[in-house]
N, CA, C and O atoms as CSV, one atom per row, in Angstrom:
chain,resi,resn,atom,element,x,y,z
A,1,UNK,N,N,-14.553,3.084,-7.827
A,1,UNK,CA,C,-14.041,4.692,-7.384
A,1,UNK,C,C,-14.995,5.027,-6.275
A,1,UNK,O,O,-16.090,4.489,-6.108
A,2,UNK,N,N,-14.521,5.877,-5.609
A,2,UNK,CA,C,-15.028,6.465,-4.406
A,2,UNK,C,C,-16.120,7.196,-4.930
A,2,UNK,O,O,-15.856,7.737,-6.004
A,3,UNK,N,N,-17.270,7.379,-4.498
A,3,UNK,CA,C,-18.067,8.831,-4.719
A,3,UNK,C,C,-18.571,9.200,-3.415
A,3,UNK,O,O,-18.980,8.292,-2.691
A,4,UNK,N,N,-18.604,10.349,-3.023
A,4,UNK,CA,C,-18.782,10.781,-1.823
A,4,UNK,C,C,-17.782,10.644,-0.814
A,4,UNK,O,O,-18.129,10.176,0.270
A,5,UNK,N,N,-16.814,10.917,-0.966
A,5,UNK,CA,C,-15.733,10.365,-0.151
A,5,UNK,C,C,-16.241,10.662,1.127
A,5,UNK,O,O,-17.139,11.454,1.414
A,6,UNK,N,N,-15.508,9.874,1.930
A,6,UNK,CA,C,-15.493,9.578,3.220
A,6,UNK,C,C,-14.123,9.149,3.658
A,6,UNK,O,O,-13.521,8.199,3.158
A,7,UNK,N,N,-13.537,10.136,4.907
A,7,UNK,CA,C,-12.158,10.117,5.281
A,7,UNK,C,C,-11.873,8.714,5.998
A,7,UNK,O,O,-12.419,8.421,7.062
A,8,UNK,N,N,-10.771,7.679,5.186
A,8,UNK,CA,C,-10.833,6.268,6.089
A,8,UNK,C,C,-9.753,6.512,6.848
A,8,UNK,O,O,-9.549,5.569,7.613
A,9,UNK,N,N,-8.712,7.682,6.991
A,9,UNK,CA,C,-7.599,7.227,8.046
A,9,UNK,C,C,-6.349,6.489,7.766
A,9,UNK,O,O,-6.217,6.248,6.566
A,10,UNK,N,N,-5.535,6.123,8.409
A,10,UNK,CA,C,-4.818,5.036,8.092
A,10,UNK,C,C,-5.243,3.467,8.619
A,10,UNK,O,O,-6.117,3.213,9.448
A,11,UNK,N,N,-4.439,2.559,7.954
A,11,UNK,CA,C,-4.516,0.972,8.637
A,11,UNK,C,C,-3.245,0.766,8.348
A,11,UNK,O,O,-2.616,1.235,7.400
A,12,UNK,N,N,-2.797,-0.099,9.365
A,12,UNK,CA,C,-1.493,-0.637,9.241
A,12,UNK,C,C,-1.814,-2.599,8.856
A,12,UNK,O,O,-2.607,-3.385,9.375
A,13,UNK,N,N,-0.632,-2.814,7.582
A,13,UNK,CA,C,-0.759,-4.051,7.345
A,13,UNK,C,C,-0.043,-4.619,7.979
A,13,UNK,O,O,0.576,-3.888,8.753
A,14,UNK,N,N,0.268,-5.964,8.051
A,14,UNK,CA,C,1.199,-6.603,8.630
A,14,UNK,C,C,1.419,-7.700,7.713
A,14,UNK,O,O,0.518,-8.524,7.556
A,15,UNK,N,N,2.612,-7.815,7.032
A,15,UNK,CA,C,3.052,-9.239,6.160
A,15,UNK,C,C,4.310,-9.729,6.414
A,15,UNK,O,O,5.400,-9.176,6.265
A,16,UNK,N,N,4.048,-10.785,6.798
A,16,UNK,CA,C,4.743,-11.924,7.040
A,16,UNK,C,C,5.828,-12.061,5.946
A,16,UNK,O,O,5.510,-13.024,5.249
A,17,UNK,N,N,7.175,-11.404,5.426
A,17,UNK,CA,C,7.816,-11.596,4.276
A,17,UNK,C,C,8.847,-12.858,4.178
A,17,UNK,O,O,9.495,-13.121,5.191
A,18,UNK,N,N,9.011,-13.576,3.116
A,18,UNK,CA,C,10.004,-14.737,3.528
A,18,UNK,C,C,11.042,-14.556,3.772
A,18,UNK,O,O,11.397,-15.635,4.244
A,19,UNK,N,N,12.155,-13.682,3.802
A,19,UNK,CA,C,12.998,-13.753,3.541
A,19,UNK,C,C,13.681,-12.318,5.679
A,19,UNK,O,O,14.482,-12.480,6.599
A,20,UNK,N,N,12.761,-11.324,5.316
A,20,UNK,CA,C,12.989,-10.536,6.381
A,20,UNK,C,C,12.207,-10.979,7.811
A,20,UNK,O,O,12.568,-10.896,8.985
A,21,UNK,N,N,11.274,-11.363,7.334
A,21,UNK,CA,C,10.605,-10.969,8.926
A,21,UNK,C,C,9.072,-9.922,8.463
A,21,UNK,O,O,8.633,-9.486,7.399
A,22,UNK,N,N,8.736,-9.869,9.573
A,22,UNK,CA,C,7.441,-9.280,9.736
A,22,UNK,C,C,7.525,-7.436,9.120
A,22,UNK,O,O,8.184,-6.587,9.722
A,23,UNK,N,N,6.702,-7.138,7.829
A,23,UNK,CA,C,6.580,-5.768,7.185
A,23,UNK,C,C,5.444,-5.314,8.020
A,23,UNK,O,O,4.415,-5.986,8.080
A,24,UNK,N,N,5.584,-4.234,8.647
A,24,UNK,CA,C,4.482,-3.508,9.036
A,24,UNK,C,C,4.598,-2.140,8.359
A,24,UNK,O,O,5.479,-1.281,8.402
A,25,UNK,N,N,3.385,-2.217,7.697
A,25,UNK,CA,C,3.018,-1.075,6.394
A,25,UNK,C,C,1.700,-0.102,6.779
A,25,UNK,O,O,0.622,-0.633,6.511
A,26,UNK,N,N,1.636,1.060,7.285
A,26,UNK,CA,C,0.843,1.834,7.736
A,26,UNK,C,C,0.729,2.627,6.029
A,26,UNK,O,O,1.657,2.989,5.306
A,27,UNK,N,N,-0.697,2.697,5.798
A,27,UNK,CA,C,-1.090,3.152,4.432
A,27,UNK,C,C,-2.449,3.806,4.611
A,27,UNK,O,O,-3.166,3.531,5.574
A,28,UNK,N,N,-2.882,4.907,3.417
A,28,UNK,CA,C,-3.949,5.627,3.582
A,28,UNK,C,C,-4.803,5.720,2.187
A,28,UNK,O,O,-4.198,5.149,1.280
A,29,UNK,N,N,-5.563,6.069,1.939
A,29,UNK,CA,C,-6.507,6.238,0.695
A,29,UNK,C,C,-5.944,8.012,0.509
A,29,UNK,O,O,-5.945,8.814,1.443
A,30,UNK,N,N,-5.605,8.251,-0.568
A,30,UNK,CA,C,-5.075,9.472,-1.179
A,30,UNK,C,C,-6.371,9.758,-2.172
A,30,UNK,O,O,-6.691,9.150,-3.194
A,31,UNK,N,N,-7.085,11.025,-1.451
A,31,UNK,CA,C,-7.955,11.758,-2.091
A,31,UNK,C,C,-7.339,12.259,-3.457
A,31,UNK,O,O,-7.876,12.103,-4.553
A,32,UNK,N,N,-6.456,12.717,-3.288
A,32,UNK,CA,C,-5.724,13.343,-4.390
A,32,UNK,C,C,-5.553,12.366,-6.056
A,32,UNK,O,O,-6.077,12.653,-7.132
A,33,UNK,N,N,-4.695,11.260,-5.747
A,33,UNK,CA,C,-4.823,10.595,-6.725
A,33,UNK,C,C,-5.604,9.289,-7.186
A,33,UNK,O,O,-5.466,8.708,-8.262
A,34,UNK,N,N,-6.693,8.859,-5.844
A,34,UNK,CA,C,-7.432,7.917,-6.032
A,34,UNK,C,C,-7.294,6.710,-5.952
A,34,UNK,O,O,-8.054,5.771,-6.187
A,35,UNK,N,N,-5.813,6.811,-5.445
A,35,UNK,CA,C,-5.478,5.469,-4.835
A,35,UNK,C,C,-4.756,5.172,-3.654
A,35,UNK,O,O,-5.048,6.058,-2.851
A,36,UNK,N,N,-3.844,4.259,-3.068
A,36,UNK,CA,C,-3.526,3.845,-2.039
A,36,UNK,C,C,-1.933,4.473,-1.929
A,36,UNK,O,O,-1.032,4.270,-2.743
A,37,UNK,N,N,-1.866,5.194,-0.835
A,37,UNK,CA,C,-0.489,5.723,-0.266
A,37,UNK,C,C,0.534,5.015,0.903
A,37,UNK,O,O,0.125,5.085,2.062
A,38,UNK,N,N,1.348,4.593,0.754
A,38,UNK,CA,C,2.256,4.136,2.021
A,38,UNK,C,C,3.196,5.199,2.681
A,38,UNK,O,O,4.205,5.727,2.214
A,39,UNK,N,N,2.525,5.386,4.023
A,39,UNK,CA,C,2.691,6.398,5.099
A,39,UNK,C,C,4.273,6.007,5.913
A,39,UNK,O,O,5.130,6.890,5.969
A,40,UNK,N,N,4.524,4.694,6.482
A,40,UNK,CA,C,5.538,4.584,7.267
A,40,UNK,C,C,5.904,2.793,6.805
A,40,UNK,O,O,5.112,2.018,6.269
A,41,UNK,N,N,6.719,2.632,7.039
A,41,UNK,CA,C,7.054,0.685,7.095
A,41,UNK,C,C,7.963,0.345,7.930
A,41,UNK,O,O,8.891,1.138,8.081
A,42,UNK,N,N,7.960,-0.713,8.578
A,42,UNK,CA,C,9.248,-1.321,9.168
A,42,UNK,C,C,9.513,-2.777,8.771
A,42,UNK,O,O,8.611,-3.507,8.361
A,43,UNK,N,N,10.521,-3.088,8.880
A,43,UNK,CA,C,10.361,-4.879,8.722
A,43,UNK,C,C,11.290,-5.303,10.190
A,43,UNK,O,O,12.459,-5.100,10.518
A,44,UNK,N,N,10.301,-5.884,10.754
A,44,UNK,CA,C,11.430,-6.568,11.911
A,44,UNK,C,C,11.625,-5.307,13.326
A,44,UNK,O,O,12.482,-5.461,14.197
A,45,UNK,N,N,10.907,-4.423,13.307
A,45,UNK,CA,C,11.010,-3.392,14.215
A,45,UNK,C,C,11.788,-2.382,13.647
A,45,UNK,O,O,11.780,-1.290,14.217
A,46,UNK,N,N,12.579,-2.552,12.456
A,46,UNK,CA,C,13.649,-1.309,11.890
A,46,UNK,C,C,12.641,-0.583,10.829
A,46,UNK,O,O,11.654,-1.068,10.276
A,47,UNK,N,N,13.114,0.547,10.732
A,47,UNK,CA,C,12.692,1.684,9.601
A,47,UNK,C,C,12.954,0.570,8.418
A,47,UNK,O,O,13.531,-0.509,8.554
A,48,UNK,N,N,12.422,1.074,7.316
A,48,UNK,CA,C,12.441,0.715,6.099
A,48,UNK,C,C,11.419,1.806,5.491
A,48,UNK,O,O,10.397,2.306,5.961
A,49,UNK,N,N,12.196,2.009,4.072
A,49,UNK,CA,C,11.254,2.922,2.897
A,49,UNK,C,C,11.412,2.440,1.961
A,49,UNK,O,O,12.375,1.819,1.511
A,50,UNK,N,N,9.921,2.823,1.348
A,50,UNK,CA,C,9.515,2.425,-0.473
A,50,UNK,C,C,10.265,2.525,-1.409
A,50,UNK,O,O,9.984,1.861,-2.406
A,51,UNK,N,N,11.513,3.405,-1.433
A,51,UNK,CA,C,12.134,3.396,-2.415
A,51,UNK,C,C,13.269,2.210,-2.264
A,51,UNK,O,O,13.894,1.806,-3.245
A,52,UNK,N,N,13.413,1.844,-1.317
A,52,UNK,CA,C,14.438,0.600,-0.976
A,52,UNK,C,C,13.953,-0.953,-1.793
A,52,UNK,O,O,14.663,-1.881,-2.183
A,53,UNK,N,N,12.307,-0.747,-1.853
A,53,UNK,CA,C,12.030,-1.564,-2.493
A,53,UNK,C,C,12.335,-2.304,-3.591
A,53,UNK,O,O,13.032,-1.417,-4.084
A,54,UNK,N,N,12.418,-3.382,-4.577
A,54,UNK,CA,C,12.335,-3.575,-5.732
A,54,UNK,C,C,10.719,-3.257,-6.613
A,54,UNK,O,O,9.638,-3.055,-6.060
A,55,UNK,N,N,10.906,-3.284,-7.649
A,55,UNK,CA,C,9.731,-2.862,-8.211
A,55,UNK,C,C,8.845,-3.994,-7.861
A,55,UNK,O,O,7.761,-3.679,-7.371
A,56,UNK,N,N,9.094,-5.230,-8.015
A,56,UNK,CA,C,8.291,-6.452,-7.653
A,56,UNK,C,C,7.910,-6.315,-6.476
A,56,UNK,O,O,6.705,-6.335,-6.228
A,57,UNK,N,N,8.714,-6.168,-5.629
A,57,UNK,CA,C,8.415,-6.068,-4.146
A,57,UNK,C,C,7.193,-5.001,-3.455
A,57,UNK,O,O,6.342,-5.125,-2.575
A,58,UNK,N,N,7.653,-3.840,-4.435
A,58,UNK,CA,C,6.365,-3.027,-4.639
A,58,UNK,C,C,4.943,-3.280,-4.948
A,58,UNK,O,O,3.917,-2.935,-4.362
A,59,UNK,N,N,5.164,-4.036,-6.120
A,59,UNK,CA,C,3.542,-4.326,-6.690
A,59,UNK,C,C,2.850,-5.422,-5.787
A,59,UNK,O,O,1.641,-5.393,-5.560
A,60,UNK,N,N,3.775,-6.479,-5.241
A,60,UNK,CA,C,3.658,-7.339,-4.472
A,60,UNK,C,C,2.602,-6.510,-3.457
A,60,UNK,O,O,1.378,-6.452,-3.574
A,61,UNK,N,N,3.450,-5.882,-2.422
A,61,UNK,CA,C,2.730,-5.220,-1.456
A,61,UNK,C,C,1.649,-4.355,-1.647
A,61,UNK,O,O,0.704,-4.213,-0.872
A,62,UNK,N,N,1.878,-3.619,-3.014
A,62,UNK,CA,C,0.250,-2.881,-3.359
A,62,UNK,C,C,-0.888,-3.784,-3.184
A,62,UNK,O,O,-1.802,-3.616,-2.377
A,63,UNK,N,N,-0.736,-4.929,-4.155
A,63,UNK,CA,C,-1.883,-5.572,-4.572
A,63,UNK,C,C,-1.813,-6.545,-3.017
A,63,UNK,O,O,-2.729,-7.356,-3.154
A,64,UNK,N,N,-1.401,-6.702,-2.179
A,64,UNK,CA,C,-1.689,-7.086,-0.705
A,64,UNK,C,C,-2.772,-5.690,-0.228
A,64,UNK,O,O,-3.983,-5.905,-0.185
A,65,UNK,N,N,-2.338,-4.574,0.044
A,65,UNK,CA,C,-2.791,-3.277,0.511
A,65,UNK,C,C,-4.115,-3.173,-0.036
A,65,UNK,O,O,-5.090,-2.968,0.686
A,66,UNK,N,N,-4.198,-3.324,-1.441
A,66,UNK,CA,C,-5.583,-2.990,-2.326
A,66,UNK,C,C,-6.560,-3.993,-2.019
A,66,UNK,O,O,-7.769,-3.786,-1.917
A,67,UNK,N,N,-5.892,-5.243,-1.856
A,67,UNK,CA,C,-7.139,-6.417,-1.323
A,67,UNK,C,C,-7.437,-6.173,0.342
A,67,UNK,O,O,-8.597,-6.361,0.709
A,68,UNK,N,N,-6.589,-5.827,1.196
A,68,UNK,CA,C,-6.927,-5.652,2.415
A,68,UNK,C,C,-7.826,-4.431,2.429
A,68,UNK,O,O,-8.915,-4.703,2.934
A,69,UNK,N,N,-7.718,-3.217,2.048
A,69,UNK,CA,C,-8.537,-2.262,1.648
A,69,UNK,C,C,-9.831,-2.448,1.195
A,69,UNK,O,O,-10.760,-1.775,1.640
A,70,UNK,N,N,-9.954,-3.173,0.477
A,70,UNK,CA,C,-11.376,-3.823,-0.206
A,70,UNK,C,C,-12.037,-4.974,0.995
A,70,UNK,O,O,-13.147,-5.495,0.887
A,71,UNK,N,N,-11.230,-5.172,1.941
A,71,UNK,CA,C,-11.405,-6.273,2.578
A,71,UNK,C,C,-12.061,-5.593,3.777
A,71,UNK,O,O,-13.132,-5.946,4.271
A,72,UNK,N,N,-11.366,-4.665,4.154
A,72,UNK,CA,C,-11.501,-3.684,5.365
A,72,UNK,C,C,-13.016,-2.855,5.473
A,72,UNK,O,O,-13.846,-2.861,6.382
A,73,UNK,N,N,-13.005,-2.019,3.914
A,73,UNK,CA,C,-14.255,-1.223,3.328
A,73,UNK,C,C,-15.088,-1.761,2.356
A,73,UNK,O,O,-16.116,-1.122,2.128
A,74,UNK,N,N,-14.846,-3.042,1.568
A,74,UNK,CA,C,-15.598,-3.115,0.625
A,74,UNK,C,C,-15.882,-2.432,-0.594
A,74,UNK,O,O,-16.917,-2.208,-1.223
A,75,UNK,N,N,-14.303,-2.080,-0.803
A,75,UNK,CA,C,-14.265,-0.831,-1.661
A,75,UNK,C,C,-13.153,-1.528,-2.919
A,75,UNK,O,O,-12.054,-1.842,-2.460
A,76,UNK,N,N,-13.358,-1.792,-4.476
A,76,UNK,CA,C,-12.891,-2.187,-4.910
A,76,UNK,C,C,-12.036,-0.658,-5.857
A,76,UNK,O,O,-12.611,-0.233,-6.858
A,77,UNK,N,N,-10.938,-0.113,-5.477
A,77,UNK,CA,C,-10.359,1.060,-6.321
A,77,UNK,C,C,-10.183,1.131,-7.846
A,77,UNK,O,O,-9.994,0.015,-8.330
A,78,UNK,N,N,-10.190,1.886,-8.512
A,78,UNK,CA,C,-10.601,2.141,-9.773
A,78,UNK,C,C,-9.143,2.431,-10.327
A,78,UNK,O,O,-8.814,2.176,-11.485
A,79,UNK,N,N,-8.160,3.088,-9.206
A,79,UNK,CA,C,-6.910,3.364,-9.706
A,79,UNK,C,C,-5.965,2.279,-8.948
A,79,UNK,O,O,-5.949,2.357,-7.719
A,80,UNK,N,N,-5.230,1.342,-9.529
A,80,UNK,CA,C,-4.199,0.318,-9.141
A,80,UNK,C,C,-2.409,1.019,-9.360
A,80,UNK,O,O,-2.014,1.712,-10.298
A,81,UNK,N,N,-1.781,0.641,-8.402
A,81,UNK,CA,C,-0.556,0.656,-8.513
A,81,UNK,C,C,0.065,0.210,-9.602
A,81,UNK,O,O,-0.028,-1.004,-9.780
A,82,UNK,N,N,0.814,0.963,-10.571
A,82,UNK,CA,C,1.307,0.311,-11.552
A,82,UNK,C,C,2.771,0.607,-11.677
A,82,UNK,O,O,3.148,1.733,-12.003
A,83,UNK,N,N,3.712,-0.493,-11.395
A,83,UNK,CA,C,5.355,-0.205,-11.389
A,83,UNK,C,C,5.956,0.496,-12.584
A,83,UNK,O,O,6.904,1.272,-12.701
A,84,UNK,N,N,4.911,-0.142,-13.612
A,84,UNK,CA,C,5.726,1.006,-15.179
A,84,UNK,C,C,5.724,1.862,-15.125
A,84,UNK,O,O,6.749,2.482,-15.405
A,85,UNK,N,N,4.418,2.598,-14.674
A,85,UNK,CA,C,4.271,4.284,-14.371
A,85,UNK,C,C,5.239,4.934,-13.756
A,85,UNK,O,O,5.801,6.006,-13.977
A,86,UNK,N,N,5.371,3.921,-12.756
A,86,UNK,CA,C,6.682,4.995,-11.460
A,86,UNK,C,C,7.947,4.567,-12.173
A,86,UNK,O,O,8.940,5.220,-11.855
A,87,UNK,N,N,8.144,3.507,-13.165
A,87,UNK,CA,C,9.936,3.653,-13.699
A,87,UNK,C,C,10.163,4.169,-14.721
A,87,UNK,O,O,11.260,4.140,-15.280
A,88,UNK,N,N,8.838,4.907,-15.266
A,88,UNK,CA,C,8.958,5.659,-16.294
A,88,UNK,C,C,9.172,7.058,-15.930
A,88,UNK,O,O,9.570,7.933,-16.699
A,89,UNK,N,N,8.848,7.211,-14.578
A,89,UNK,CA,C,8.770,8.756,-13.826
A,89,UNK,C,C,10.157,8.763,-13.887
A,89,UNK,O,O,10.789,9.724,-13.450
């Protein structure tokens, strides 16, 4: 958990997908949900949306973003993405 929150801004993560090419994902830390949020994304330079992804794809992407965040800032997030919660909504 992040104590004494400092603004982290956004980061861009590049993910080489198997089928579609390179996905660029801009993400940030949310001080409201205490987790990561996707701000914008594209695949092979074309606009892409979070809700176009399967739940499995979303889970994989969020695990990669959580790992990138930890590498960049040295912080392990207490609130992790859970596709089951999103499915139930």
